[in-house]
C-alpha positions in Angstrom: 74.0 -94.7 -132.4 74.8 -91.1 -133.2 71.1 -90.5 -134.0 70.1 -91.9 -130.6 72.6 -89.6 -128.9 71.2 -86.7 -130.8 67.7 -87.5 -129.8 68.8 -87.8 -126.2 70.4 -84.4 -126.4 67.2 -82.9 -128.0 65.1 -84.3 -125.1 67.5 -82.8 -122.6 66.9 -79.4 -124.1 63.2 -79.8 -124.8 62.3 -76.6 -122.8 64.5 -74.5 -125.1 63.1 -76.1 -128.2 59.5 -75.5 -127.0 60.3 -71.8 -126.7 61.7 -71.9 -130.2 58.7 -73.8 -131.5 56.3 -71.4 -129.9 57.8 -68.4 -131.7 58.0 -70.2 -135.0 54.5 -71.6 -134.9 53.1 -68.2 -134.0 54.9 -66.5 -136.9 54.0 -69.2 -139.4 50.3 -69.3 -138.5 50.0 -65.5 -138.7 51.9 -65.4 -142.0 49.5 -68.0 -143.4 46.5 -66.2 -142.1 47.6 -62.9 -143.7 48.2 -64.7 -147.0 44.8 -66.3 -146.9 43.0 -63.0 -146.2 45.0 -61.3 -149.0 45.1 -63.9 -151.7 41.4 -65.2 -151.9 40.7 -63.9 -155.4 37.0 -64.9 -155.5 36.5 -63.4 -152.1 38.2 -60.1 -153.1 36.3 -59.9 -156.4 33.0 -60.4 -154.5 33.8 -57.5 -152.1 35.1 -54.3 -153.6 35.6 -53.0 -150.0 38.3 -55.5 -149.4 40.8 -53.6 -151.6 42.6 -51.5 -148.9 42.5 -54.5 -146.5 44.3 -56.6 -149.1 47.2 -54.1 -149.2 47.3 -54.0 -145.4 47.7 -57.8 -145.1 50.3 -57.9 -147.8 52.3 -55.2 -146.0 52.0 -57.2 -142.7 53.2 -60.3 -144.4 56.3 -58.5 -145.8 57.2 -57.0 -142.4 56.6 -60.4 -140.6 58.7 -62.3 -143.1 61.7 -59.9 -142.7 61.6 -60.1 -138.9 61.0 -63.8 -138.9 64.1 -64.3 -141.1 66.4 -62.7 -138.6 64.6 -64.3 -135.7 65.1 -67.9 -137.1 68.8 -67.2 -137.7 69.2 -65.7 -134.2 67.2 -68.5 -132.4 69.1 -71.3 -134.2 72.4 -69.7 -133.3 71.4 -69.8 -129.6 70.3 -73.5 -129.9 73.6 -74.3 -131.6 75.5 -72.7 -128.6 73.5 -75.0 -126.3 74.6 -78.1 -128.1 78.3 -77.1 -128.8 79.7 -79.0 -125.8 77.6 -82.0 -126.6 78.8 -82.1 -130.2 82.4 -81.6 -129.1 82.1 -84.7 -126.8 80.7 -86.8 -129.7 83.8 -85.8 -131.8 86.2 -86.6 -129.0 84.6 -90.1 -128.8 85.3 -90.6 -132.5 82.4 -89.1 -134.4 83.5 -87.4 -137.7 82.9 -83.7 -138.1 81.0 -84.2 -141.4 78.5 -86.5 -139.7 78.0 -84.1 -136.8 77.3 -81.2 -139.3 75.0 -83.5 -141.3 73.1 -84.4 -138.2 72.8 -80.8 -137.1 71.6 -79.9 -140.5 68.9 -82.5 -140.4 67.9 -81.5 -136.8 67.4 -77.9 -137.9 65.3 -78.8 -141.0 63.2 -81.4 -139.1 62.4 -78.9 -136.3 61.5 -76.3 -138.9 59.2 -78.8 -140.8 57.5 -79.8 -137.5 56.9 -76.1 -136.7 55.7 -75.6 -140.3 53.1 -78.3 -140.1 51.8 -77.2 -136.7 52.0 -73.5 -137.8 49.9 -74.1 -140.9 47.3 -76.1 -138.9 47.0 -73.3 -136.4 47.0 -70.8 -139.2 44.0 -72.5 -140.8 42.1 -72.3 -137.5 43.1 -68.6 -137.2 42.1 -67.9 -140.8 38.7 -69.5 -140.2 38.0 -67.6 -136.9 39.6 -64.2 -137.9 38.1 -64.4 -141.4 34.6 -64.9 -139.9 35.2 -62.0 -137.4 36.4 -59.7 -140.2 33.5 -60.5 -142.5 31.0 -60.0 -139.6 32.7 -56.7 -138.7 32.6 -55.3 -142.3 29.3 -57.0 -143.2 30.3 -58.3 -146.6 29.8 -61.4 -148.6 31.7 -64.6 -147.6 31.5 -66.3 -151.0 34.8 -67.6 -152.2 36.5 -67.4 -148.8 38.3 -70.6 -147.7 40.4 -70.9 -144.6 42.3 -73.8 -146.1 43.5 -72.1 -149.3 46.0 -73.9 -151.4 47.9 -70.9 -152.9 48.4 -69.4 -149.4 49.6 -72.8 -148.1 52.1 -73.2 -151.0 53.5 -69.6 -150.5 53.9 -70.2 -146.7 55.5 -73.7 -147.2 58.0 -72.5 -149.8 59.0 -69.3 -147.9 59.6 -71.0 -144.5 61.2 -74.1 -146.0 63.7 -71.8 -147.7 64.3 -70.0 -144.4 65.0 -73.3 -142.5 67.4 -74.5 -145.2 69.3 -71.2 -145.2 69.5 -71.4 -141.4 70.7 -75.0 -141.5 73.4 -74.1 -144.0 74.6 -71.2 -142.0 74.8 -73.4 -138.8 76.7 -76.0 -140.8 79.2 -73.4 -142.0 79.6 -72.1 -138.5 80.2 -75.6 -137.1 82.9 -76.4 -139.7 84.9 -73.3 -138.6 84.9 -74.3 -134.9 87.6 -76.5 -133.5 86.9 -79.5 -131.3 88.6 -77.8 -128.3 86.4 -74.8 -128.7 83.3 -77.0 -128.7 84.3 -78.9 -125.6 85.1 -75.8 -123.6 82.2 -73.7 -125.0 80.5 -73.3 -121.6 83.6 -72.1 -119.7 84.6 -69.3 -122.0 84.6 -65.9 -120.3 82.7 -62.9 -121.5 84.7 -60.2 -123.1 84.9 -56.9 -121.2 84.6 -54.0 -123.6 87.3 -51.4 -123.2 86.0 -47.8 -123.0 87.9 -45.2 -124.9 87.6 -42.7 -127.8 85.8 -45.2 -130.0 83.2 -45.7 -127.2 82.6 -42.0 -126.8 82.3 -41.6 -130.6 79.8 -44.5 -130.8 77.8 -43.0 -127.9 77.5 -39.6 -129.6 76.7 -41.3 -132.9 73.9 -43.3 -131.3 72.2 -40.2 -130.1 72.6 -38.5 -133.5 71.2 -41.5 -135.3 68.2 -41.8 -132.9 67.4 -38.0 -133.3 67.6 -38.3 -137.1 65.2 -41.4 -136.9 62.8 -39.6 -134.6 62.8 -36.5 -136.8 62.1 -38.6 -139.9 59.0 -40.1 -138.2 57.8 -36.7 -136.9 58.1 -35.2 -140.4 56.8 -38.3 -142.2 54.2 -36.1 -144.0 56.9 -34.4 -146.0 59.4 -37.3 -146.3 56.8 -40.1 -146.9 58.5 -43.4 -148.2 62.0 -41.9 -147.7 61.1 -41.2 -144.1 60.3 -44.8 -143.5 63.7 -46.0 -144.9 65.6 -43.3 -142.9 63.8 -44.2 -139.7 64.4 -48.0 -140.2 68.1 -47.6 -140.7 68.9 -44.9 -138.2 66.7 -46.1 -135.3 67.9 -49.7 -135.6 71.6 -48.8 -135.8 71.2 -46.1 -133.1 69.5 -48.5 -130.7 72.3 -51.1 -131.0 74.9 -48.4 -130.5 73.0 -47.0 -127.5 72.8 -50.3 -125.7 76.5 -51.1 -126.5 77.8 -47.8 -125.1 75.4 -46.4 -122.5 74.0 -49.5 -120.8 77.3 -50.8 -119.4 77.9 -47.3 -118.0 74.5 -47.2 -116.4 75.1 -50.6 -114.7 78.6 -49.5 -113.6 77.2 -46.3 -112.1 74.5 -48.3 -110.2 77.3 -50.7 -108.9 79.4 -47.8 -107.6 76.5 -46.2 -105.6 77.5 -47.1 -102.1 74.1 -46.5 -100.5 72.4 -48.9 -103.0 75.2 -51.5 -102.8 75.1 -51.8 -99.0 71.4 -53.0 -99.0 70.8 -56.7 -99.0 72.4 -58.6 -101.8 72.6 -55.6 -104.1 76.4 -55.9 -104.3 76.0 -59.5 -105.7 73.1 -58.4 -108.0 74.9 -55.5 -109.6 78.1 -57.5 -109.9 76.1 -60.1 -111.8 74.7 -57.5 -114.1 78.0 -55.8 -114.6 79.6 -59.2 -115.4 77.2 -60.2 -118.1 76.0 -56.9 -119.5 78.5 -56.8 -122.3 77.2 -60.1 -123.6 73.6 -58.9 -123.3 73.8 -55.5 -125.1 73.1 -56.9 -128.6 70.4 -59.2 -127.4 68.7 -56.4 -125.5 68.9 -54.1 -128.5 67.3 -56.8 -130.6 64.6 -57.2 -128.0 64.1 -53.5 -127.9 63.4 -53.4 -131.7 61.0 -56.3 -131.3 59.2 -54.5 -128.5 58.9 -51.4 -130.6 57.5 -53.5 -133.5 55.2 -55.4 -131.2 53.8 -52.6 -129.1 53.8 -50.3 -132.1 51.7 -52.8 -134.2 49.1 -53.1 -131.4 49.1 -49.4 -130.7 48.8 -48.4 -134.4 46.0 -50.9 -135.0 43.9 -49.8 -132.1 44.6 -46.1 -132.9 43.1 -46.6 -136.4 40.0 -48.1 -134.7 39.8 -45.3 -132.1 40.0 -42.7 -134.9 37.1 -44.0 -137.0 34.4 -41.8 -135.4 36.8 -38.9 -135.1 37.5 -39.1 -138.9 33.8 -39.5 -139.7 32.5 -36.7 -137.5 35.3 -34.5 -138.8 34.4 -35.1 -142.4 30.6 -34.6 -142.1 28.7 -32.6 -139.5 25.2 -33.8 -140.4 24.3 -37.4 -140.0 21.8 -37.6 -142.9 20.9 -35.6 -145.9 17.5 -36.5 -147.5 15.4 -35.1 -150.3 11.7 -35.5 -150.2 11.7 -38.3 -147.5 9.1 -41.1 -148.1 6.8 -42.4 -145.5 9.2 -45.3 -144.7 12.1 -42.9 -144.4 10.1 -40.6 -142.1 9.3 -43.6 -139.8 13.0 -44.4 -139.6 13.9 -40.8 -138.9 11.3 -40.7 -136.1 13.2 -43.4 -134.2 16.3 -41.2 -134.0 16.6 -38.4 -131.3 17.8 -35.6 -133.5 19.5 -32.6 -131.7 19.3 -30.5 -134.9 17.0 -30.6 -138.0 16.9 -28.2 -140.8 14.6 -28.1 -143.9 15.1 -26.1 -147.1 12.4 -25.7 -149.7 13.2 -25.8 -153.5 11.5 -26.0 -156.9 12.6 -28.1 -159.8 12.0 -26.6 -163.3 13.4 -27.1 -166.7 15.8 -24.2 -166.1 17.2 -25.6 -162.9 16.7 -26.1 -159.1 15.6 -22.9 -157.2 16.3 -22.8 -153.5 14.4 -20.3 -151.3 16.8 -17.8 -150.0 14.8 -17.0 -146.8 15.0 -20.7 -145.6 18.8 -20.7 -146.1 19.4 -17.3 -144.4 17.0 -17.8 -141.5 18.3 -21.3 -140.7 21.9 -21.5 -142.1 23.5 -25.0 -142.1 26.8 -25.6 -140.3 29.8 -26.4 -142.5 33.2 -27.9 -141.6 36.2 -25.6 -141.2 39.0 -27.0 -143.4 41.6 -24.2 -143.0 44.2 -26.5 -141.2 44.6 -29.8 -139.4 44.1 -28.0 -136.1 40.6 -27.0 -137.2 39.6 -30.5 -138.1 36.1 -31.3 -136.7 35.3 -27.7 -136.0 32.2 -26.1 -137.6 30.8 -22.7 -138.5 27.8 -21.0 -140.0 28.3 -19.1 -143.3 28.3 -15.5 -142.3 28.4 -13.9 -145.8 25.2 -12.5 -147.5 23.7 -15.0 -150.0 23.1 -13.1 -153.2 19.8 -13.6 -155.1 20.5 -15.3 -158.4 23.8 -16.8 -157.4 24.2 -20.4 -158.7 26.4 -23.4 -158.6 27.0 -26.4 -160.8 25.4 -27.1 -164.2 26.7 -26.6 -167.7 24.7 -23.4 -168.4 25.9 -21.2 -165.5 25.5 -17.5 -166.0 29.0 -16.2 -165.7 27.7 -12.6 -165.4 25.5 -13.4 -162.3 26.4 -12.6 -158.7 29.2 -14.8 -157.3 28.4 -17.5 -154.7 30.5 -16.9 -151.5 32.8 -19.9 -150.8 31.1 -20.8 -147.5 27.7 -20.9 -149.1 29.1 -22.8 -152.1 30.3 -25.5 -149.7 26.9 -25.4 -147.9 25.0 -25.9 -151.1 27.2 -28.7 -152.2 26.2 -30.5 -148.9 22.5 -29.7 -149.2 22.3 -30.6 -152.9 24.6 -33.7 -153.2 25.8 -34.6 -156.7 24.0 -37.9 -156.7 20.5 -36.4 -156.3 20.4 -34.1 -159.4 23.5 -34.4 -161.6 24.5 -31.5 -163.8 21.5 -29.3 -162.9 21.8 -25.6 -162.2 21.3 -24.7 -158.5 20.0 -21.2 -158.2 19.3 -19.0 -155.1 15.9 -17.3 -155.4 14.2 -14.7 -153.2 10.5 -15.0 -152.4 9.3 -13.2 -155.5 11.5 -15.2 -157.9 10.6 -18.4 -156.1 6.9 -17.7 -156.5 7.3 -17.1 -160.2 9.1 -20.5 -160.8 6.7 -23.1 -162.3 7.9 -26.5 -161.1 7.6 -29.3 -158.6 8.3 -28.3 -155.1 10.6 -30.4 -152.9 12.3 -30.2 -149.5 15.9 -31.0 -148.5 16.3 -32.2 -144.9 19.5 -32.2 -142.8 19.7 -34.1 -139.5 22.2 -34.3 -136.6 22.0 -36.7 -133.7 24.0 -37.1 -130.5 25.6 -40.5 -131.3 26.0 -41.4 -135.0 27.4 -44.9 -134.2 24.4 -45.8 -132.0 22.1 -45.8 -135.0 24.2 -47.5 -137.7 21.5 -50.0 -138.8 19.1 -47.1 -139.4 21.6 -45.1 -141.5 22.2 -48.3 -143.5 18.5 -48.7 -144.2 18.2 -45.0 -145.2 21.1 -45.3 -147.6 19.6 -48.3 -149.2 16.2 -46.5 -149.6 18.0 -43.5 -151.1 19.7 -45.7 -153.7 16.4 -47.4 -154.5 14.6 -44.1 -154.8 17.3 -42.6 -157.0 17.5 -45.8 -159.1 21.1 -46.5 -158.2 22.7 -49.9 -158.0 23.4 -51.3 -154.5 27.2 -51.2 -155.0 27.2 -47.6 -156.3 28.9 -45.2 -154.0 27.0 -42.2 -152.6 28.8 -39.6 -150.5 26.8 -40.0 -147.3 28.1 -40.0 -143.7 27.3 -43.7 -143.4 29.1 -44.6 -146.6 32.2 -42.6 -145.4 31.9 -44.5 -142.1 31.9 -47.9 -143.9 35.0 -46.9 -145.9 36.9 -45.8 -142.8 35.8 -48.9 -140.9 36.8 -51.2 -143.8 40.4 -49.9 -143.8 40.6 -49.7 -140.0 39.3 -53.2 -139.3 42.0 -54.8 -141.4 44.7 -52.6 -139.8 43.4 -53.5 -136.3 43.5 -57.2 -136.9 46.9 -57.0 -138.7 48.3 -54.9 -135.9 47.1 -57.1 -133.1 48.4 -60.4 -134.6 51.7 -58.8 -135.8 52.1 -57.6 -132.2 51.5 -61.1 -130.8 54.0 -62.6 -133.3 56.7 -60.1 -132.5 56.0 -60.4 -128.8 56.5 -64.2 -129.0 59.8 -63.7 -130.9 60.9 -61.1 -128.4 60.2 -63.4 -125.5 62.0 -66.3 -127.2 65.1 -64.2 -127.8 65.3 -62.9 -124.3 64.5 -66.4 -122.8 67.2 -68.0 -125.0 69.9 -65.6 -123.8 69.0 -65.7 -120.1 68.4 -69.5 -119.9 71.6 -70.4 -121.9 73.7 -68.4 -119.4 71.9 -69.8 -116.4 74.1 -72.9 -116.1 77.1 -70.6 -115.5 75.3 -69.0 -112.5 74.5 -72.3 -110.7 77.8 -72.5 -108.8 77.5 -68.8 -107.7 74.1 -69.3 -106.1 75.3 -72.6 -104.6 78.3 -70.8 -103.0 76.0 -68.1 -101.5 73.7 -70.7 -100.1 76.7 -72.5 -98.5 77.9 -69.4 -96.7 74.4 -69.0 -95.2 72.5 -66.6 -97.5 68.7 -67.2 -97.1 66.8 -68.5 -100.1 64.4 -65.5 -99.9 67.3 -63.0 -100.3 68.6 -65.0 -103.3 65.1 -65.0 -104.9 64.8 -61.2 -104.3 68.2 -60.7 -106.0 67.2 -62.9 -108.9 64.0 -61.0 -109.4 65.8 -57.7 -109.3 68.5 -58.7 -111.7 66.1 -60.0 -114.4 63.9 -57.0 -113.8 66.6 -54.7 -114.9 67.3 -56.9 -117.9 63.6 -56.6 -118.9 63.3 -53.0 -117.9 65.9 -51.3 -120.2 64.5 -52.7 -123.5 60.9 -51.9 -122.4 61.7 -48.2 -121.7 63.6 -47.6 -125.0 61.0 -49.7 -127.0 58.0 -47.7 -125.6 59.8 -44.4 -126.4 60.3 -45.6 -130.0 56.5 -46.4 -130.1 55.3 -43.1 -128.7 57.5 -41.1 -131.1 56.8 -43.5 -133.9 53.0 -42.8 -133.7 53.8 -39.5 -135.3 54.2 -41.5 -138.5 50.5 -41.8 -138.7 49.7 -38.1 -138.1 49.2 -37.5 -141.8 46.6 -40.3 -141.9 45.0 -40.1 -138.4 43.7 -36.9 -136.8 44.6 -38.0 -133.2 47.1 -40.8 -133.4 47.6 -40.6 -129.6 43.9 -40.9 -128.8 43.6 -43.6 -126.0 47.2 -44.6 -126.6 47.5 -45.7 -123.0 45.2 -48.7 -123.5 47.3 -50.7 -126.0 50.5 -49.8 -124.1 48.9 -51.1 -120.9 47.9 -54.3 -122.7 51.4 -54.8 -123.9 53.0 -54.1 -120.5 50.7 -56.7 -118.9 51.7 -59.4 -121.4 55.4 -58.3 -121.1 55.1 -58.7 -117.3 53.7 -62.2 -117.7 56.7 -63.1 -119.8 59.0 -61.7 -117.2 57.5 -63.8 -114.4 57.7 -66.9 -116.6 61.3 -66.3 -117.4 62.2 -65.8 -113.7 60.5 -69.1 -112.8 62.4 -71.0 -115.5 65.7 -69.4 -114.5 65.0 -70.2 -110.8 64.3 -73.8 -111.8 67.8 -74.0 -113.3 70.0 -72.1 -110.8 68.0 -72.9 -107.6 66.1 -76.2 -108.1 63.7 -77.1 -105.3 65.0 -79.8 -102.9 63.3 -83.2 -103.4 
């Protein structure tokens, strides 16, 4: 009988459980997908490029597991508060407390297992689709990759089963400490009004100090490194909670005392509603703010890595291609590319070394990258120093008594004569007379620069493959060309983009669940207030406008602080990315659109409770 009553109670709260299941399924499926992409050993061994991506997905799994742990505890505590009065009624009718706690324990575990099964099924689908997309993006071998991967399934099942058991135990302990009278009157307890005094002033000042310390640690992440992450995590989280607990009630109170604002429409009722419930919302809104920061930050950081690929590649290499003695096939490929700049340098190879003709170098000097500071990244210059005849670089038999090679020309010659072409050979600068006396095979080094490197990726790939074949190098052997640098940047960035996007979606689902839980659980208390206003003649349209405005403020404050966290937090990546804020508006806009959709859904659900349509 008790089991039937419990099932009836579950059905009556099915909307709340659907919200919980949505957040759980999303987090479980993404956790499983990350594990699958990171743990496929055969797949990883077949692709050396996957190394940095493996670390990215492991890091994403750790972050997701930490946030999910607190989300499950938080969500289950909300669901317990929904059922408190129901459990109290069962106990007044004769049900024993140990049976109620046992039943609640089983409910929590069963809901968790249902979400685990659905989440793994969705995760397998995501792993298949996203894995295929990732392999296509990075163009590597798919041998050994399996979307349904047993080790990943076991890790996911063990981790989330343990989480659900811990959550069930904590709910049981909480239930054992509550009296029957408290359970029966759970929905009529008044919200506590926080008293403002010296402690509040101290907490407000402390919140600002903590946030400033956290922001400073993110800005100077280059120097603090791992310590900066730990400091930011502690100070920003605690500072955000203190900020909402101290400043938000004051902001709402100031809005309520604004006479011009209060006298318009139902603003008096709207701000009174906010002022009445704000103290019970502060911790929830602080939690939502941190989830917004994680969600929007994950999406923004992922897309920032993608947007910086070409910035990093162009900043590392000015010329798109460096070729020695191009073959007929290579010349045909080069002819298909509209070069804006081409330079050729003649040289002779003898048993004493490689002699470059000084006149070619001085008459058509190559451009080199300026590497003085981060502000100069991507800028180029032409070596302006005189190139001494007889100067040389590289090789084991360098003449230490010869003229010194200027630094700019040394860098230029390192670019013209890459290490993988002639390893260990002396490279000597020769004037026309010296060059004519050298007995050896003549060659030519070609440098080419086009308008859009990324518009001819397939051509660069073919040229790299031909170079390896011509130099008798293996296909997996790394050569320092612009295309190889591009593939390396893209490999790391692609994994970060996918991880950021799906972490963002998971955190967004958790954020929406937490906010919906808190708003909808308190909706039953507002029913009689809206009924009273309708009875005294307030139009339904005005009530709807008040409802939209009230929930808009509830959604607005976390969004503002969360976006501020994200914008300052992007400085964390300044030591990795050249322009972390490049096109930052796009992911922020995507997040705000999704956030707005959640807002309208929540308003509709809330309206359905407090103002149901007449049949």
